[in-house]
N, C-alpha and C positions, 0 to 999 in steps of 0.2 A: 590610360596608357597601359596596356599591356605587351610583355616582352617574352620571348620563349626561345631556346636554342636546340639544336640537335647536333649529336658530338659522336663522330667517329674515331674509334681506339685506334685501328689499324692504320691511317695515315694522318691522324692527329688534326683534322679539320674540323671545322663547326659551320652549321648554318645559323645563322641568326635571323630572328622576324620580331617585329613590333607591329602594334595598330594602336593608333592615335584617334582618340573619340572625342569630336569637337562639335558640340551643336547637332548632337546625334548622327554625325556623319561619321563613319569609320576610313580611314586609310589605313592599306597596309604598307608596309617596309620590309626590305628584306639587305641582307648582307653576307657576306662569309669571311672567314679568317683561317689562316694557316697557323700550323705550330701552336695548337691550342692543347695544354697538356692533360685536361681533365673536362668532366661533364659541366661539373661546379663553374671553372674558370668559363666555361663556355656560357652557361647562365648569367655570369657578372658581365661578359662582353657584352650579350644582348642588352640588357639593362642598360649599360654604358652608353651604347650606341642610340639607343633611344631616348636617353637624357639630352645626349648630343643633340639630336635631331630636332628634340623638342627646343632647348636654347637657340640654336642656329634659327630657327622659324620663330623666334621671339616670346615663346610662352615664359611668362615668368615662372609659374609652377607647374607642376606634373602632379596628377592623382595617381599614385600606384595601386593594383591590386588588393593590397592588405589595407587600404585605406589611410596609409600615410599619404602626407602630402611633402613633397622635394621641392626644391629651391633650383630650376633649371640654371 
């Protein structure tokens, strides 16, 4: 799983994106959030959305880009 975010300071909006890689198949997803106070919060929201998506799809764990495994 990979996640990323883009943040606009003037409107405090964030675009969130994540990619789930399963059996060499990439699936891309996106969402947006309002009232996001900083780029760090935007990145955290992107990771949270990615993990929530994996949990909803029934994946018991997810591999994060830094090699850590997270329970979904």
